[in-house]
C-alpha positions in Angstrom: 33.5 95.7 64.4 36.2 98.1 63.3 38.2 100.0 65.9 37.1 103.7 66.1 39.1 106.0 64.0 40.0 109.6 64.8 38.0 111.6 62.3 40.8 114.2 62.4 43.2 111.6 61.0 41.0 110.9 58.0 40.4 114.6 57.4 44.1 115.3 57.5 44.7 112.5 55.0 42.1 113.8 52.7 43.4 117.4 52.9 47.0 116.4 52.0 46.6 114.0 49.1 49.2 113.6 46.4 49.1 111.9 43.1 50.5 108.3 43.3 50.2 108.2 47.1 47.2 106.5 48.5 45.6 106.6 52.0 44.3 103.6 53.8 42.5 102.9 57.1 43.5 99.8 59.0 40.3 98.6 60.5 42.0 96.6 63.3 44.2 99.5 64.5 42.1 102.5 63.5 45.3 104.0 62.0 45.6 105.8 58.7 48.5 104.6 56.6 50.0 106.1 53.4 51.5 104.1 50.6 52.8 105.0 47.1 51.7 103.2 44.0 55.2 101.9 43.5 55.3 100.4 47.0 52.0 98.7 46.5 53.2 97.2 43.2 56.4 96.0 44.9 54.4 94.3 47.7 52.5 92.4 45.1 55.7 91.1 43.6 58.0 90.7 46.6 58.2 88.7 49.9 60.5 91.2 51.6 60.8 91.2 55.4 61.3 94.9 55.8 58.7 96.9 57.8 57.5 99.0 54.8 57.2 95.8 52.8 55.0 94.3 55.5 52.8 97.4 55.6 52.5 97.3 51.8 51.7 93.6 51.8 49.0 94.2 54.5 47.5 97.0 52.5 47.6 95.1 49.2 46.2 91.8 50.4 44.2 92.1 53.6 40.5 92.8 53.9 41.0 94.7 57.1 42.4 97.7 55.1 40.1 100.1 53.4 41.1 102.7 50.9 40.2 106.3 51.8 38.5 108.5 49.3 41.0 109.5 46.5 41.8 113.0 45.4 39.2 112.7 42.6 36.5 111.7 45.1 37.1 114.8 47.2 35.9 117.0 44.3 38.1 120.0 45.0 36.5 121.9 42.1 33.0 121.5 43.6 34.3 122.7 47.0 35.7 125.8 45.4 32.5 126.4 43.6 30.4 126.0 46.7 32.8 128.4 48.5 32.4 131.0 45.8 28.6 130.7 46.0 28.8 131.3 49.8 30.8 134.5 49.5 28.7 137.5 50.4 30.6 140.2 48.6 29.3 140.1 45.1 32.4 141.3 43.3 34.5 138.7 45.1 31.9 136.0 44.4 31.9 136.8 40.7 35.7 136.9 40.5 35.9 133.5 42.2 33.2 132.0 40.0 35.1 133.2 36.9 38.4 131.9 38.2 37.1 128.3 38.4 36.6 128.0 34.7 39.3 127.8 32.1 43.0 127.2 32.5 44.9 127.6 35.8 41.7 127.1 37.9 43.5 126.2 41.2 46.2 128.8 40.9 43.7 131.6 39.9 41.4 130.7 42.8 44.3 130.8 45.3 45.5 134.1 44.0 42.1 135.6 44.4 41.5 134.4 47.9 45.0 135.8 48.9 44.4 139.1 47.2 40.9 139.4 48.8 42.2 138.4 52.2 39.8 135.5 52.6 42.2 132.7 53.0 41.1 131.9 56.5 37.5 131.7 55.4 38.4 129.4 52.5 40.5 127.1 54.7 37.7 126.8 57.3 35.1 126.2 54.5 37.3 123.5 52.9 38.0 121.8 56.2 34.2 121.6 56.9 33.6 120.2 53.4 36.3 117.6 53.7 35.0 116.7 57.2 31.6 116.0 55.7 33.2 113.8 53.1 35.1 111.9 55.9 31.9 111.4 58.0 29.9 110.2 55.0 32.8 107.8 54.1 32.8 106.4 57.7 29.0 106.0 57.7 29.1 104.2 54.3 31.8 101.8 55.6 30.2 101.4 59.0 33.3 102.7 60.7 32.9 104.4 64.1 34.8 107.7 64.6 35.8 109.9 67.4 
């Protein structure tokens, strides 16, 4: 059975995802690890003895390492849409719903939440949504969490 993972570690990894950097859970240690696409490719081609190479090799080749949901699987746009739907003030809600369509969606959305003074509400909402994704991911992979 996999070692329990701190749910906060998974949530933190999901909240700070970057293109070309992947998050993994080591089932033996319960630790979340990060690795770039380039480092993973190098591990598949090298037999280096450096610590990062060992980690990359472990991630690339062992079954005990599971990939966390990617940036695409977190569905940031849907989270923003759900938040907009939850906003009680009708003008703000309409403005947010308009902002998530067309060019500059993420920038426009952030500008509105700043201008309307609802950044704290947005961050709390987003953290709850990402936590739900993390819990569902753990359940699907039968990974215990704390």
